[in-house]
Every structure is written in C-alpha cells, then in structure tokens.
C-alpha positions in Angstrom: 121.1 107.5 96.7 118.7 110.1 95.0 117.8 109.8 91.2 120.3 112.7 90.3 124.0 112.3 89.9 125.9 113.1 93.3 129.0 115.2 91.8 128.0 118.0 94.1 125.2 118.8 96.8 121.9 119.8 95.8 119.7 122.4 97.3 116.3 123.1 96.2 114.5 126.5 96.2 110.6 126.4 96.0 108.8 129.8 95.4 105.3 130.2 97.1 105.4 133.9 97.7 102.9 135.1 95.0 99.2 136.1 95.6 97.9 134.6 92.3 95.4 137.5 91.5 94.2 135.8 88.5 92.9 133.3 90.8 90.6 135.9 92.1 90.5 134.0 95.5 91.3 134.9 99.1 93.3 131.8 99.5 96.6 131.9 98.2 97.3 130.5 95.0 99.8 127.8 95.9 97.1 126.5 98.7 94.5 125.7 96.1 94.3 122.0 95.8 94.2 119.2 93.3 94.4 115.6 94.0 93.5 116.1 97.6 96.7 118.4 98.1 97.8 122.1 97.8 99.7 122.8 94.7 102.8 123.5 96.9 102.2 119.9 98.4 102.8 118.3 95.2 105.9 120.3 94.4 107.4 119.7 98.0 106.8 115.9 97.3 108.6 115.8 94.3 111.4 118.0 95.6 112.0 115.5 98.6 111.9 112.7 96.2 115.3 113.9 94.8 116.8 113.7 98.2 118.2 117.3 98.5 120.7 118.2 100.9 118.7 121.4 101.6 115.2 122.6 101.1 114.1 126.3 101.2 110.4 127.6 100.8 110.0 131.2 100.2 106.7 132.9 101.2 105.3 136.2 101.7 101.3 136.7 100.8 99.5 135.1 103.9 102.8 133.9 104.7 101.3 132.0 107.9 98.8 130.1 106.0 101.4 128.9 103.5 104.1 128.2 106.2 101.4 125.8 108.1 100.7 124.0 105.0 104.6 123.6 104.1 105.2 122.5 107.5 102.4 119.9 107.2 103.7 118.7 103.7 107.3 118.7 104.4 108.3 119.0 108.4 111.6 120.4 108.6 112.0 122.4 105.4 113.2 126.0 105.9 111.0 128.7 105.8 111.9 132.3 104.7 110.1 135.5 103.9 110.3 137.7 101.1 110.5 141.4 101.9 109.1 144.1 100.0 111.2 143.9 96.8 109.1 142.1 94.4 110.1 139.5 91.9 111.3 135.8 91.5 114.9 137.4 91.6 114.5 138.5 95.1 112.7 135.7 96.3 115.6 133.6 95.2 118.2 136.2 96.9 116.5 135.4 100.2 116.5 131.7 100.0 120.2 132.1 99.2 120.6 134.1 102.4 119.1 131.1 104.3 121.5 128.6 102.5 124.5 130.5 104.0 127.7 129.3 102.3 126.3 126.4 100.1 128.4 125.8 97.1 126.5 123.1 95.2 123.8 123.4 92.7 120.7 125.0 93.3 117.3 123.8 91.5 114.7 126.6 91.5 111.0 125.2 91.5 107.5 127.3 91.4 104.8 126.2 93.9 102.2 126.8 91.5 103.8 124.1 89.1 102.1 120.8 90.5 102.7 118.2 87.8 106.5 118.0 87.1 107.6 114.5 87.6 110.9 113.5 89.5 112.0 111.9 86.4 111.9 115.3 84.4 113.9 117.3 87.3 116.3 114.4 87.7 117.3 114.7 83.8 117.5 118.5 84.3 119.9 118.2 87.1 121.9 115.5 85.1 121.8 117.6 82.0 123.2 120.6 83.9 125.9 118.7 85.6 127.1 117.0 82.6 127.3 120.2 80.5 129.2 121.8 83.4 127.3 125.0 82.7 126.3 127.9 84.9 122.6 127.6 84.6 120.3 125.2 82.9 116.6 126.3 82.3 113.6 123.9 81.7 111.7 124.8 78.8 108.6 123.8 76.9 107.3 124.4 73.3 103.5 125.3 73.6 101.1 126.4 70.8 99.9 129.5 72.7 102.7 131.2 74.5 100.9 134.2 75.7 101.8 135.1 79.2 104.8 133.0 79.7 108.5 134.4 79.3 110.2 133.3 76.1 113.4 131.4 75.8 115.7 133.4 73.3 118.4 131.4 71.7 121.6 132.3 70.0 122.4 130.8 66.2 124.1 128.0 67.6 121.4 127.0 69.9 122.5 128.0 73.2 120.5 130.3 75.3 120.9 133.9 75.0 118.2 135.3 77.5 114.7 134.9 78.6 112.3 137.6 77.9 109.1 138.2 80.1 105.9 138.8 78.0 105.7 142.4 79.0 109.0 143.3 77.9 109.1 141.2 74.7 109.5 142.5 71.0 107.1 141.4 68.3 109.9 139.1 67.2 110.3 138.0 70.7 106.8 137.4 71.2 106.5 135.2 68.3 108.7 132.5 70.0 106.9 129.4 71.0 109.4 127.9 73.3 108.9 129.2 77.0 110.4 129.5 80.1 108.8 127.0 82.4 110.1 128.6 85.7 112.3 125.8 86.7 116.2 126.3 86.8 119.4 124.7 87.9 122.3 127.3 88.9 125.7 126.8 90.1 125.2 128.6 93.6 128.2 130.8 93.6 127.4 132.2 90.1 123.8 132.7 91.0 124.8 134.7 94.1 127.1 137.0 91.8 124.7 137.5 89.2 121.6 138.3 91.6 123.4 140.9 93.3 123.5 142.8 89.6 120.0 142.5 88.9 117.6 145.5 88.9 114.0 146.3 88.8 114.0 148.6 85.5 111.5 146.4 83.7 107.6 146.7 83.0 106.7 145.3 86.0 109.2 146.9 88.4 110.4 143.6 89.7 113.7 142.0 90.2 113.3 139.2 87.7 115.3 135.8 88.3 115.3 135.3 84.4 117.8 138.5 84.1 120.5 136.2 85.7 120.6 134.3 82.3 121.6 137.3 80.1 123.9 138.3 82.8 125.5 135.0 83.1 126.2 135.1 79.2 127.5 138.5 79.3 130.2 137.0 81.8 130.9 134.5 79.2 129.3 131.8 81.2 127.1 128.8 79.2 123.7 128.4 79.9 121.6 125.6 78.7 117.9 124.7 78.2 116.3 121.1 78.3 113.0 120.8 76.8 110.4 119.2 79.1 109.0 115.9 77.8 105.4 116.7 78.6 104.9 120.4 77.9 101.5 120.6 79.8 103.2 119.2 82.8 105.7 122.0 83.0 103.1 124.8 82.9 101.9 126.5 86.2 98.5 127.4 87.6 97.6 130.9 87.3 93.8 131.0 87.0 90.7 128.8 87.7 90.5 127.1 84.2 94.3 126.1 84.6 93.7 124.6 87.9 90.8 122.4 86.7 93.0 121.3 83.9 95.8 120.5 85.9 93.6 118.5 88.3 92.2 116.3 85.1 95.8 115.7 84.2 96.8 114.5 87.6 93.8 112.6 88.3 94.4 110.7 85.0 97.8 109.7 86.0 96.4 108.5 89.5 93.6 106.5 87.9 96.3 104.8 85.4 98.6 103.8 88.1 95.8 102.1 89.9 94.7 100.6 86.9 98.2 99.1 86.2 98.2 98.1 90.0 95.2 95.9 89.3 92.4 97.9 90.0 89.4 97.6 87.5 88.2 101.2 87.2 85.5 101.2 84.4 85.0 104.9 83.5 88.2 106.8 84.2 86.5 110.2 83.0 84.3 110.1 86.0 86.3 108.4 88.5 88.3 110.8 90.7 91.0 109.3 93.0 93.3 111.4 95.4 97.0 110.9 95.6 96.8 109.6 99.1 94.2 107.2 98.5 95.2 103.4 98.0 93.2 100.6 96.1 94.3 97.1 96.4 94.4 94.6 93.5 90.9 93.7 92.2 89.1 96.5 93.5 86.4 97.4 91.1 85.5 101.0 91.0 82.1 101.9 89.0 81.4 105.3 87.3 81.1 108.6 88.8 82.9 107.6 92.1 85.1 109.9 94.2 87.8 108.2 96.4 89.3 111.1 98.5 92.0 112.0 100.8 93.3 108.8 102.5 90.7 106.3 101.8 92.0 102.7 101.7 90.1 100.0 99.7 90.8 96.3 100.4 91.1 93.6 97.7 87.7 92.5 95.9 85.8 95.4 97.2 83.2 97.1 94.7 82.8 100.8 94.9 80.0 102.7 93.2 78.5 103.7 90.9 77.5 107.4 92.3 79.6 107.0 95.5 81.9 109.4 97.5 84.3 108.2 100.2 86.4 110.6 102.0 89.0 109.2 104.5 87.2 105.9 104.7 88.6 102.3 105.1 86.6 99.6 103.1 87.2 95.8 103.8 87.8 92.9 101.5 84.8 92.3 99.2 82.6 94.7 100.6 80.0 96.5 98.3 79.4 100.1 98.8 76.7 101.6 96.3 75.4 105.0 95.7 76.8 106.1 99.3 78.4 109.3 100.7 80.7 108.5 103.3 83.3 110.3 105.3 85.6 109.0 108.3 83.9 105.6 108.2 85.1 102.0 108.5 83.5 99.5 106.7 84.2 95.7 107.3 84.9 92.7 105.1 81.9 91.6 102.9 79.8 94.4 104.3 77.4 96.0 102.0 76.2 99.8 101.9 73.7 101.6 100.1 72.2 102.6 97.9 71.4 105.8 99.0 73.1 105.6 102.5 74.7 108.6 104.3 77.5 107.5 106.2 79.0 109.9 108.6 82.0 110.1 110.7 82.6 108.0 113.5 80.6 104.9 111.5 82.2 101.5 112.0 80.2 98.6 110.1 81.4 95.3 111.2 82.3 92.3 108.7 79.1 91.0 106.7 77.1 94.0 108.3 74.7 96.2 106.3 73.6 99.9 105.9 70.9 99.6 103.4 68.9 101.9 101.4 68.1 105.7 102.9 69.9 105.2 106.1 71.9 107.8 108.1 74.6 106.7 110.6 76.9 109.0 112.8 79.2 108.0 115.4 77.9 104.5 115.7 79.3 100.8 115.8 77.2 98.3 114.0 78.7 94.9 114.9 79.4 91.7 112.9 76.5 90.4 110.7 74.2 93.3 112.0 71.9 94.9 109.7 70.1 98.3 109.4 68.4 97.9 105.8 66.1 100.6 105.2 64.9 104.1 106.2 66.6 104.6 109.3 68.6 106.9 111.4 71.4 105.3 113.9 73.2 108.0 115.7 75.5 107.8 118.8 74.7 104.0 119.0 76.6 100.6 119.6 74.9 97.7 118.1 76.2 94.3 118.9 76.6 91.0 116.6 73.6 89.8 114.4 70.9 92.5 115.1 68.4 93.3 112.8 66.7 96.7 112.9 63.1 97.1 111.2 62.4 99.6 108.7 62.3 103.3 110.2 64.5 102.8 113.1 65.4 106.1 114.8 67.8 106.5 117.7 66.6 109.7 119.3 70.2 110.7 120.8 69.9 114.3 121.4 67.7 116.0 124.2 68.0 119.8 122.8 70.9 120.0 125.4 73.4 116.9 124.8 73.8 113.7 122.9 73.1 110.4 124.6 74.0 107.0 123.6 71.9 104.0 122.7 73.1 100.2 123.3 71.7 97.3 121.6 73.0 93.8 122.5 73.5 90.7 120.3 70.9 89.1 118.5 68.4 91.9 118.9 65.4 92.0 116.5 63.6 95.3 116.6 60.2 95.6 114.9 59.4 98.4 112.1 59.1 102.0 113.2 60.8 102.0 116.5 62.1 105.1 118.4 64.9 104.2 121.0 64.9 107.2 123.2 68.7 107.6 124.4 70.1 106.9 126.9 68.8 103.2 126.7 70.2 99.7 126.5 68.5 96.7 124.8 69.8 93.6 126.3 71.1 90.7 124.3 68.5 88.6 122.4 65.6 91.2 123.2 62.8 91.9 120.6 60.8 94.9 120.2 57.3 95.2 118.7 56.4 97.4 115.5 55.9 100.9 116.4 57.4 100.6 119.7 58.9 103.9 121.4 61.6 102.4 123.6 62.2 104.7 126.7 63.4 102.4 129.4 65.9 99.7 129.2 64.8 96.4 128.0 66.4 93.0 129.9 67.9 90.5 127.8 65.3 88.1 126.1 62.5 90.5 126.8 59.8 91.3 124.3 59.2 95.3 124.3 55.9 96.8 123.4 54.3 100.1 123.8 50.8 99.5 122.6 48.1 101.9 123.1 44.4 100.6 122.6 43.1 101.2 119.2 39.7 103.3 119.0 37.6 103.3 116.2 34.9 106.1 115.7 32.2 104.8 113.7 30.8 107.2 111.2 33.6 110.1 111.6 34.0 110.5 108.1 30.6 110.9 106.6 29.9 113.2 109.7 32.9 115.3 109.6 33.8 115.1 105.7 30.3 115.2 104.0 30.3 115.5 100.2 33.7 113.8 99.6 34.6 110.8 97.7 35.7 109.1 101.0 32.3 110.0 102.5 30.4 108.6 99.6 32.0 105.2 99.4 32.2 105.0 103.1 28.4 105.4 103.1 27.9 102.9 100.5 30.5 100.4 102.4 28.5 100.8 105.4 25.0 100.6 103.8 26.5 97.2 102.2 27.5 96.1 105.3 24.2 96.7 107.0 22.1 94.9 104.3 24.7 91.9 104.6 24.1 92.0 108.4 20.5 91.8 107.9 20.5 88.9 105.5 22.7 87.0 107.9 20.1 87.7 110.7 17.2 86.5 108.6 18.9 83.4 107.9 19.2 82.6 111.6 
C-alpha cells in the first residue's frame, strides 16, 4: 500500500524534455548530478516510492541520453517523446496519450525539482482527493519570486489562475506565492482542458498552467497546497541553484547517517552520496567525500581529507588522507596517509597500504604491509608479507601488463624492483636494492649485488675549487697524517 489514499488510481508524469539553456551546458539539465545521481534520478526515486499505477517520462532534448538515464534509474517506466510543439502543456498531452484511457489522478512532476520528499507529495495527493477538486497545485512562498509563475487567488482563497513571469502584470508579479511546477489533476478533466490550450503567450508555448484558468472557467474547483519547505520545491535552472540543491541534499544525507549512529565531526565539509551506506559507530573526519555506492562497516574511521568512490571498507579499518576508487579495504586494515588506491585493489584484514603508496589491480593479503613510497600494480601478495620502502612492481613492458606474484611470509628489502612477470616463493627474502628479474624459490635469499668501486681523488680532480673538493682534500690530508702517525708508532 502506498503512502497516498487509494481512492483512485495514480499515474505520474515526469517532465524531462527541456534543454535548460541557463545551465550553459552540453549536458541536458535533468542529467546534471547531485548526491551521486542525475536530477531526474532523484525525482524518479521519489515518484516510485508513491507506488503509482503508471509512470511516464517525457523527453525531447538529447532524448537518447535522457532515456538511457531514466531506464537505469527506473527500469520499466514508459518514455515518450515530445513533438515540435513547445511547452509543458504539450508535454503532458503526449504523456496522456501514452496513458490511453487512464481515469484516475495524474501527478505531474518536473525532472529538475530533485528535493521534493515523498511525504510532501503524499500530502498533496491526499489534499487533492479529500477536496474532490479538479486540480491541486503545489505552491511555495518565497522572498524573491523572479522567474517563477505566480499563483493568483480569488478573494475566497481559491486558485484563480497561474501567470507566468513574462505574462504577469505588475500587480501579479508582486505576488510572492509561486507555482512549484507540481500538480495533481483528475485525468479526464486534464484531457478536456489541454485540448483547448493554445500558444498565444509571450513564449509561444502551450502552458500547462493555462489549464487552471480553463478549469475555473468551467466551474471546477482548483486548490493549492503550500510546500512545507519552500527551498525543496524549487527547480534547478542554473549552476548556482544546482550547487544549492546539492548542499541541501547533502545536509539531509549527513543528518540521516548521524541519526543512524555515525559520528560526522564536520557536516559542512563532509559529502556523502545518497547511495553510500554507513554502519553505526563509523567516524568520519573533516573534508571527507564518501561517494557513489561506498559501504563502510562499523567502527571504521575515515578521513580527514579522504575521498572514497565505490569502495568497501571493513570493520575498524582506518583510512587517512587517501584517494580510493573501486577498492576493498579489509577489517582492521590501515590506509594512508597520502595513499592513492586505484581500481581493483583488495587489501586484506589487518593489512596496510602506507604513506605515499599507489596500488592498482592488486590483492594484498591478510596482515601484509606496503608501508611507504611504493607502487604495486597488477600484483598478488600473500599473507604476512612486508615490502620495504621504495618497492616497485614493474608491470608494463611498453606492450602489455604483466603480473607479479609474491607468496606468504615474504620480506623484501628496501628499494626493490620486481620486473614482471615474476614470482617470489613463500618465505623468500630479498636484499636491499635488488632488481628481481627471475623467479625466487621458496625460502631463498635473492640478491642482485654489483661490486662497489671507489675512485680515489675523483672529486678533487674533476670538481676543483668546489666546497666538496676543499673538504675532501682536508679530510684526505688529515687521514694521511693520521696514517703516518700510526706508522711511526709501529
């Protein structure tokens, strides 16, 4: 049972045909994103939560892109194309054509109004049905109504008409109650009046708002319901409003997770997408972004200065000053600070990816550590391995990527280069500065040592007059004197 009264069937029409010229973008307006989803995705989620009998989305500008986004957000909804006749009235008219002989109530939503909540729309539908009116308009009272249609009421408070900004008189433009672009109509009354709407207005469009005056002219009642949150009822028309909508949505999301038991120290600098999930007792430190479908388990600490995109973080893990995408971080593991964790990274329980470490397409086993200044790519590392500082897996030969395999309990010295494809057996060890080009058997010590050669006097001969040459000469002279004294003692 949905959250609206089931006195009659409910169809929802979502208007997503506009270009949105004020966005100044090649991207259709309804596909601009907040909270990790396109604007129309938020609208569709709210629409489906009402459990309607039918949903129709009207598209036109870059219709294939919009239709694809609609199909991803709400598989199975009907997508229809608006023709060359402009205006919201025409958009709803083509949607009604797709609804055939539907005889219930029609809720009209705008694809660029992403912040309306289910409770607000449920109340709007209830008001419409309880009042047995032909149409109900969602309105909002704002301090600056510029750009919005005005709701004009009769002396008794009933809605007389809606006047668009460009067609309003001075008195009408002074009205602060605006049309939020959300309506409920009786389907048959809507069909009848839309057929009578023309395009003789400043924009040359077929306005859906003209239906209100036509209904009143036929003696039918029209009601208006004020939105409890005026900001949530406003559409996104430019980049300024897009940012504001993103801020409002994020504040809602952060608050929701706080109420679910997450500690978020600085909500103003924490951004959490709507599809992310935080368990109780997660701690999020300032300036942290938890994006897309990231999931964080109980007890984990994230941040500060961290970005997680489509990641999975285990219980009691700590991720500090890290950029991670499409990675899995095990329970009680630690990452950062200043780590770059790229797609395909899997860090096992109790593992470590440390300071200035980059990983990609690699598995780092339980209890294994890559502590600092290293690159690990296309690599499988076993359990309880320690790679010394400066470890590099040289995985690319200019034609193809190759894998490095490191067994369990391997301890690698500092500044090792593993030239893939190569395998290091269980329990093996490598010396500092080793370049590993061949497989290392289990339990072996791998060294690549070149004899050290010292060229005496090179600095004084090749860098005369420098500070280094001066101090070297003094040191050599002192050493000769010391050697001479020792020779005399003997």
